[in-house]
N, C-alpha and C positions, 0 to 999 in steps of 0.2 A: 503493500499500499504506500502510496507514494504521499510527500509532505502536503501537498493540495488536497487530496481525497481526505487526509487525516485533518486539514483544516477544515474543509467544507462539512465534515461529517459533527466537528466538534462546535461549529458555527449553526448546525440543525439541532442539536442535542439542548444548546443553550435556549436557541429562540422555543423550542417546543416546551420547556420548560418555564420561561417567560411566559408563553401564551397559559402555561397549566398557572400562574399566578395572578395574571392581568385580568384574562378573559372572566374569571368570576369574580373578581371585585367589579368590574366595569357592570357585568348582570346584575348586582346586588344593587348597584348605585342606580341603575336605570330603574329597577323595579321598585325599590323606594320613592323614585322620582314619580315614576307612573303612577304609585297607589297614592301618593302623600299630595301632588301638587294641586287638586282639587279643592283640597283645605286652607291652601294658603291664600290669604288675602288681609287687607288692611286691619280690619277686626280680629282677625284670628291671632295677629301679632300685636295688637294694643290693647285687646280686652281679656281681663281675667277669667280664668274659669268658673262657670255656673252650673246649677243643676246638677250636683254631685260631681264637677269634672266632666261629665258626658255633653257639655256645652260650651260654648265661649271660646275664649281664646288662651295664650300662653304665657301673658306679657309677665307675672311676677316671676314666673321660672327663668324666662329669656333675660330678664334684668338682673335677676340673682345670679346668673351664668356669666354675666358680664361683671359684675361686681368680685365675683370670685377669681375669673381670669386675671382683672386690674389686681386684685390684692396678691394675687399669686406672683404677679410681674413685680409688684413693690417688696415682696419678700424674698424671691429667688434671685434676681438680676443683681443684686449689690453685692451679695454673698458668694455666688457662683463666679461671676466677673473676678473678684478680688480674691476667690482662692484660686481662679486657672490662674491669673497674673503671678500669685506666689509660686505656684508649683511651676509656672513655663519660665520665669524670670529671675527667681530669688533663690528656691530651693534645690541643692545641689542632688546630684544621683546618688544618693545614700538608700540604704535600706527601709529606713525610715519612710522615704518620700515612695518609695516602691510600695512598700505596704499601703500607703495611705492613696496612691490610685489604684492599686489591688481594690481596696475596701470603697471605693468611690464607683468602680466596674462592678462589683457584686452588688453594690446598694443600688443600682441602675436595674438591676433583675429582680429586684425582690417585688412581690405581689403587692398591688395597690392596695388590698384590703388588710394588709399585714401595717402600712402607714395609716390607715385608718385607726387601727386600734392603738397604735404609737400615739396619736393624735388625741383620741379618746383619753387615754392616760395621761399624758403630759399635758397638754394644752385644757382640755375640757373639764377634768378633776383636780388633776395637781394645781395648775394656774388657776382654777375656780372662773375660766372665760365662758364656761358653758357652753351649750349647742350653739354656735354665732359665727359671723361672718369672719369675723377674726381667727377663731379658730380653724375653721376650715380653709382658710386662706395660708395660716402658717402649716397645717398638715399638708395641702398640696404643694407650697411653696417647696417644703423638705423635700418633698417627693420628687420634685423637678429637677431638684441642685443637682444630682449624680451626672444626669443628662446636659445639661447646660456647662458644667463644670468640664467634664471630658471635651464635650464641641469646642469650648472656648479655649482650653489648652492646646487642642490639635490646631487650632486655627493660628494662635499664638507662636506655635513652637514652627509652623509653617512658613512664617516670616522670614526671607534670605536672611542671614547673619550679616550680609553687608552694610545693610540698615543701621545696625547696632554699632558696627565697626564705623563708618563713617560718622556718625553721633557723636561719637567718644571721642573721635578724632578731633571735634571741634570745639572738644570742651564740656559737652553736654554732660549730665549727672545721670545715672542709672534711670531714675525716675523720668527726668526729660525726654529720654531716650523712648522709654516705656510710652510715655502720653503721647508723644507728637509723632514719632516715628513708626512704632511696633504696633498700636491699638487700631489707628487708622488705617492700617494695611491687613489687620487682621479682621476687622470691623464687620466683614461681609458673612464669614464663618459662625463670628460670635451672634451677630442677629439672628441667623438661619436658626442656631443652637437654640436660641431665647424662645423663637417665633413657634419652634416646634415643640419645645418644651411646653410652652403655654396650650398650643391646641391637644395636648397630651392632658392637660390638666381641666382645659373645658370639656371633655368627652369622658372625664373618668365618674364611676358612681360610689363605688366601695368607701372611700376615704368620706364621702357626703354624709352615707348613712351614720357614721359615729359623731360627727363635728359638726355639722351645722344644716342639714335638709330637712327641710320640713313637710309634713303628708300636704296639706293644704295652708295657705295664708292670703286672705281674700286682701288683706293689706300689705304695702311695701314697706320695707324695711326701714327704721328711722335712724340707725346707727349701728356701728358695725360689731355692738354687743347683741345685735337681733337675728335671730333664725332668719332663714329666706328660701326660697323653692329653687330650685335647680335643673334644667331640663334634663340630665341625664336621669336624675331620681325621678323626676315628673315622669320623665316616659315610663320608668320601671312602674311606677305606681300605675298609672292609668292602663298597663298593659298587664297588669298579674292581679291589682287589687280592688279596680271595679268593674262591677258587672254591668255586663250590656253597653260595654264602652265601642263607639262607632271607629269603624277600623280607618276611616279616611282622619280620623283627630289622631290617631295612635301613627299611623305613618305620617302625616304631616309636620308631628311634633319630632319623627324622628329624621324627616328631611331637613327641618330647620338645625338641628342639631347637626346633620351631616354637613350642612352647607357651611356653618361655623368654622368646622375643623377642616373642611376643604378650602375655606378662605384663607385663613389662617397659613395653611401650606402654600396656598398660591402666592400671597405676600412676602414669605419667607424666599419663595424660587423669583418671584421679581425681585425683591432687594438683593439677592446675591447675585443676580446676573448683572443688573443696574452697575452696582459698586465693584465687582471685578472689571466690568469695561473701565472704568477710572483707577485701576490698579495700578503701581508702577513696577509689578514684575508679571 
Protein backbone atom coordinates (compact mmCIF):
# COMPACT_ATOMS: atom_id res chain seq x y z
CA UNK A 1 0.00 0.00 0.00
CA UNK A 2 1.42 3.34 -1.05
CA UNK A 3 1.68 6.44 1.10
CA UNK A 4 -1.02 8.18 -0.96
CA UNK A 5 -3.43 5.29 -0.39
CA UNK A 6 -2.77 5.27 3.34
CA UNK A 7 -3.34 9.02 3.42
CA UNK A 8 -6.70 8.63 1.63
CA UNK A 9 -7.76 5.89 4.05
CA UNK A 10 -6.79 8.03 7.03
CA UNK A 11 -8.70 11.01 5.65
CA UNK A 12 -11.74 8.82 5.02
CA UNK A 13 -11.69 7.38 8.56
CA UNK A 14 -11.30 10.84 10.15
CA UNK A 15 -14.12 12.21 7.98
CA UNK A 16 -16.40 9.32 8.97
CA UNK A 17 -15.65 9.81 12.66
CA UNK A 18 -16.29 13.54 12.36
CA UNK A 19 -19.59 12.86 10.60
CA UNK A 20 -20.63 10.46 13.39
CA UNK A 21 -20.16 13.32 15.86
CA UNK A 22 -21.42 16.27 13.84
CA UNK A 23 -24.48 14.80 12.13
CA UNK A 24 -26.32 13.64 15.31
CA UNK A 25 -25.54 16.99 16.96
CA UNK A 26 -26.95 18.91 14.01
CA UNK A 27 -30.03 16.66 13.92
CA UNK A 28 -30.69 17.30 17.63
CA UNK A 29 -30.37 21.06 17.14
CA UNK A 30 -32.68 20.99 14.11
CA UNK A 31 -35.25 18.86 15.95
CA UNK A 32 -35.29 21.22 18.96
CA UNK A 33 -35.57 24.19 16.63
CA UNK A 34 -38.50 22.71 14.69
CA UNK A 35 -40.33 21.65 17.84
CA UNK A 36 -39.71 24.85 19.79
CA UNK A 37 -39.79 27.70 17.28
CA UNK A 38 -43.59 27.85 17.43
CA UNK A 39 -43.50 28.83 21.11
CA UNK A 40 -41.03 31.69 20.65
CA UNK A 41 -42.66 35.09 20.81
CA UNK A 42 -42.16 38.42 22.52
CA UNK A 43 -44.67 37.44 25.20
CA UNK A 44 -42.89 34.13 25.76
CA UNK A 45 -39.62 35.95 26.41
CA UNK A 46 -41.00 38.80 28.51
CA UNK A 47 -43.84 37.28 30.57
CA UNK A 48 -43.63 35.11 33.72
CA UNK A 49 -45.13 31.61 33.82
CA UNK A 50 -48.82 31.41 34.63
CA UNK A 51 -51.45 28.78 35.38
CA UNK A 52 -49.09 26.40 37.15
CA UNK A 53 -46.33 27.13 34.60
CA UNK A 54 -48.35 25.53 31.82
CA UNK A 55 -48.86 28.92 30.19
CA UNK A 56 -47.05 32.24 29.98
CA UNK A 57 -43.37 32.82 29.38
CA UNK A 58 -39.90 32.32 30.79
CA UNK A 59 -38.80 35.84 31.65
CA UNK A 60 -37.84 35.22 35.35
CA UNK A 61 -35.80 32.15 34.39
CA UNK A 62 -34.17 33.94 31.46
CA UNK A 63 -33.23 36.94 33.58
CA UNK A 64 -31.98 34.66 36.36
CA UNK A 65 -29.65 32.93 33.91
CA UNK A 66 -28.30 36.33 32.84
CA UNK A 67 -27.71 37.29 36.50
CA UNK A 68 -25.89 34.04 37.23
CA UNK A 69 -23.74 34.23 34.10
CA UNK A 70 -22.74 37.81 34.92
CA UNK A 71 -21.98 36.84 38.52
CA UNK A 72 -19.92 33.87 37.35
CA UNK A 73 -17.84 36.19 35.16
CA UNK A 74 -17.18 38.53 38.09
CA UNK A 75 -16.09 35.63 40.30
CA UNK A 76 -14.03 33.59 37.85
CA UNK A 77 -12.35 36.05 35.46
CA UNK A 78 -10.01 37.93 37.87
CA UNK A 79 -9.03 34.81 39.79
CA UNK A 80 -8.52 32.63 36.72
CA UNK A 81 -6.52 35.18 34.72
CA UNK A 82 -4.42 36.08 37.78
CA UNK A 83 -3.66 32.40 38.44
CA UNK A 84 -2.80 31.83 34.78
CA UNK A 85 -0.42 34.81 34.76
CA UNK A 86 1.33 33.52 37.87
CA UNK A 87 1.69 29.97 36.54
CA UNK A 88 2.85 31.07 33.09
CA UNK A 89 5.08 34.04 33.95
CA UNK A 90 6.20 33.83 37.57
CA UNK A 91 6.12 30.24 38.80
CA UNK A 92 9.07 28.10 37.86
CA UNK A 93 8.93 24.52 36.63
CA UNK A 94 8.98 22.83 40.04
CA UNK A 95 7.23 19.79 41.43
CA UNK A 96 4.80 22.09 43.22
CA UNK A 97 3.68 23.91 40.05
CA UNK A 98 3.40 20.58 38.23
CA UNK A 99 1.14 19.31 41.01
CA UNK A 100 -0.94 22.49 40.83
CA UNK A 101 -1.37 22.10 37.06
CA UNK A 102 -2.32 18.44 37.52
CA UNK A 103 -4.88 19.44 40.16
CA UNK A 104 -6.36 22.06 37.81
CA UNK A 105 -6.74 19.49 35.05
CA UNK A 106 -8.38 17.04 37.43
CA UNK A 107 -10.75 19.70 38.79
CA UNK A 108 -11.91 20.43 35.24
CA UNK A 109 -13.15 16.85 34.97
CA UNK A 110 -15.13 16.73 38.22
CA UNK A 111 -18.91 16.32 37.69
CA UNK A 112 -20.85 19.51 38.17
CA UNK A 113 -23.05 17.99 40.88
CA UNK A 114 -19.95 17.68 43.08
CA UNK A 115 -19.42 21.42 42.74
CA UNK A 116 -23.07 21.86 43.66
CA UNK A 117 -22.58 19.88 46.87
CA UNK A 118 -19.44 21.89 47.61
CA UNK A 119 -21.36 25.13 47.09
CA UNK A 120 -24.12 23.88 49.39
CA UNK A 121 -21.65 23.10 52.17
CA UNK A 122 -19.31 26.06 51.74
CA UNK A 123 -21.53 28.96 50.72
CA UNK A 124 -25.13 28.08 51.59
CA UNK A 125 -24.50 26.48 55.01
CA UNK A 126 -21.03 27.44 56.30
CA UNK A 127 -20.99 31.05 55.07
CA UNK A 128 -24.76 31.30 55.64
CA UNK A 129 -25.46 32.92 52.30
CA UNK A 130 -28.53 30.76 51.85
CA UNK A 131 -29.86 29.69 48.50
CA UNK A 132 -29.13 32.91 46.66
CA UNK A 133 -27.70 34.43 43.52
CA UNK A 134 -24.37 35.09 45.20
CA UNK A 135 -24.07 31.46 46.38
CA UNK A 136 -24.90 30.20 42.90
CA UNK A 137 -22.48 32.63 41.25
CA UNK A 138 -19.66 31.63 43.58
CA UNK A 139 -20.31 27.94 42.92
CA UNK A 140 -20.46 28.37 39.15
CA UNK A 141 -17.40 30.63 39.27
CA UNK A 142 -15.35 27.98 41.08
CA UNK A 143 -16.62 25.35 38.64
CA UNK A 144 -15.40 27.36 35.63
CA UNK A 145 -12.04 28.30 37.18
CA UNK A 146 -10.07 25.21 36.03
CA UNK A 147 -11.18 25.56 32.39
CA UNK A 148 -10.42 29.27 32.23
CA UNK A 149 -7.08 28.92 34.03
CA UNK A 150 -5.90 26.18 31.66
CA UNK A 151 -7.02 28.08 28.55
CA UNK A 152 -5.52 31.38 29.70
CA UNK A 153 -2.22 29.75 30.67
CA UNK A 154 -1.92 28.05 27.28
CA UNK A 155 -2.63 31.37 25.57
CA UNK A 156 0.08 33.10 27.60
CA UNK A 157 2.64 30.37 26.99
CA UNK A 158 1.91 30.53 23.25
CA UNK A 159 3.15 34.13 23.03
CA UNK A 160 6.64 34.05 21.42
CA UNK A 161 9.54 34.71 23.78
CA UNK A 162 10.84 37.51 21.55
CA UNK A 163 8.13 39.85 22.88
CA UNK A 164 9.43 39.41 26.41
CA UNK A 165 13.11 39.65 25.44
CA UNK A 166 12.58 42.83 23.44
CA UNK A 167 10.61 44.43 26.25
CA UNK A 168 13.23 43.54 28.84
CA UNK A 169 15.99 44.90 26.63
CA UNK A 170 14.21 48.28 26.54
CA UNK A 171 14.20 48.45 30.34
CA UNK A 172 10.65 47.32 31.08
CA UNK A 173 9.90 45.42 34.26
CA UNK A 174 8.37 41.96 34.23
CA UNK A 175 4.90 43.29 35.05
CA UNK A 176 5.17 46.04 32.41
CA UNK A 177 6.15 43.37 29.89
CA UNK A 178 3.21 41.17 30.87
CA UNK A 179 0.69 44.05 30.85
CA UNK A 180 1.79 45.79 27.65
CA UNK A 181 3.16 42.92 25.56
CA UNK A 182 2.14 39.44 26.68
CA UNK A 183 -1.49 40.01 27.68
CA UNK A 184 -2.51 41.87 24.50
CA UNK A 185 -1.06 39.07 22.37
CA UNK A 186 -2.69 36.34 24.48
CA UNK A 187 -6.05 38.11 24.75
CA UNK A 188 -7.81 36.15 21.95
CA UNK A 189 -7.15 32.83 23.65
CA UNK A 190 -7.99 34.18 27.10
CA UNK A 191 -11.32 35.65 25.98
CA UNK A 192 -12.19 32.45 24.16
CA UNK A 193 -11.66 30.42 27.32
CA UNK A 194 -13.66 32.88 29.43
CA UNK A 195 -16.64 32.94 27.05
CA UNK A 196 -16.71 29.16 26.64
CA UNK A 197 -16.51 28.78 30.42
CA UNK A 198 -19.48 31.14 30.81
CA UNK A 199 -21.35 29.14 28.18
CA UNK A 200 -20.87 26.01 30.23
CA UNK A 201 -22.00 27.80 33.39
CA UNK A 202 -25.13 29.10 31.66
CA UNK A 203 -26.20 25.57 30.75
CA UNK A 204 -25.52 23.84 34.07
CA UNK A 205 -28.34 22.47 36.19
CA UNK A 206 -26.85 20.42 39.02
CA UNK A 207 -25.03 23.25 40.89
CA UNK A 208 -28.18 25.37 40.76
CA UNK A 209 -30.26 22.70 42.51
CA UNK A 210 -28.34 23.17 45.76
CA UNK A 211 -27.39 26.85 45.74
CA UNK A 212 -29.82 29.18 44.00
CA UNK A 213 -32.63 27.85 41.82
CA UNK A 214 -36.25 28.13 42.88
CA UNK A 215 -39.12 25.98 41.59
CA UNK A 216 -41.26 29.02 40.82
CA UNK A 217 -40.88 32.72 41.65
CA UNK A 218 -43.40 35.13 40.14
CA UNK A 219 -41.35 38.14 41.32
CA UNK A 220 -37.88 39.08 40.16
CA UNK A 221 -35.00 39.00 42.68
CA UNK A 222 -34.28 42.31 44.39
CA UNK A 223 -30.74 41.58 45.59
CA UNK A 224 -27.91 39.09 45.21
CA UNK A 225 -29.10 37.37 48.39
CA UNK A 226 -32.42 36.35 46.85
CA UNK A 227 -33.28 33.14 45.05
CA UNK A 228 -33.92 33.18 41.35
CA UNK A 229 -35.24 30.94 38.63
CA UNK A 230 -32.82 29.75 35.96
CA UNK A 231 -33.41 28.32 32.51
CA UNK A 232 -31.67 24.94 32.97
CA UNK A 233 -33.53 24.19 36.21
CA UNK A 234 -36.78 25.62 34.84
CA UNK A 235 -36.48 23.30 31.85
CA UNK A 236 -35.94 20.34 34.18
CA UNK A 237 -38.97 21.31 36.27
CA UNK A 238 -41.42 21.77 33.42
CA UNK A 239 -40.21 18.58 31.75
CA UNK A 240 -40.43 16.28 34.78
CA UNK A 241 -42.46 17.89 37.58
CA UNK A 242 -45.38 19.70 35.93
CA UNK A 243 -48.27 17.51 34.71
CA UNK A 244 -49.95 18.23 31.39
CA UNK A 245 -47.13 20.51 30.34
CA UNK A 246 -47.44 21.57 26.65
CA UNK A 247 -44.58 20.22 24.58
CA UNK A 248 -44.12 23.47 22.67
CA UNK A 249 -43.28 25.33 25.90
CA UNK A 250 -40.77 22.64 26.85
CA UNK A 251 -39.04 22.74 23.49
CA UNK A 252 -39.29 26.53 23.33
CA UNK A 253 -37.47 26.79 26.66
CA UNK A 254 -34.85 24.30 25.46
CA UNK A 255 -34.43 26.30 22.26
CA UNK A 256 -33.83 29.56 24.13
CA UNK A 257 -31.24 27.90 26.37
CA UNK A 258 -29.58 26.31 23.35
CA UNK A 259 -29.48 29.65 21.54
CA UNK A 260 -27.81 31.32 24.53
CA UNK A 261 -25.05 28.69 24.64
CA UNK A 262 -24.59 28.74 20.86
CA UNK A 263 -24.50 32.54 20.89
CA UNK A 264 -21.72 32.57 23.49
CA UNK A 265 -19.77 30.04 21.41
CA UNK A 266 -20.27 32.14 18.28
CA UNK A 267 -19.11 35.27 20.11
CA UNK A 268 -15.98 33.43 21.26
CA UNK A 269 -15.25 32.34 17.68
CA UNK A 270 -15.76 35.84 16.25
CA UNK A 271 -13.64 37.50 18.96
CA UNK A 272 -10.82 35.00 18.49
CA UNK A 273 -10.84 35.35 14.70
CA UNK A 274 -10.88 39.14 14.66
CA UNK A 275 -8.24 39.56 17.33
CA UNK A 276 -5.95 37.01 15.71
CA UNK A 277 -6.00 39.08 12.53
CA UNK A 278 -4.53 42.00 14.46
CA UNK A 279 -1.96 39.86 16.24
CA UNK A 280 1.68 40.54 15.50
CA UNK A 281 2.78 36.93 15.11
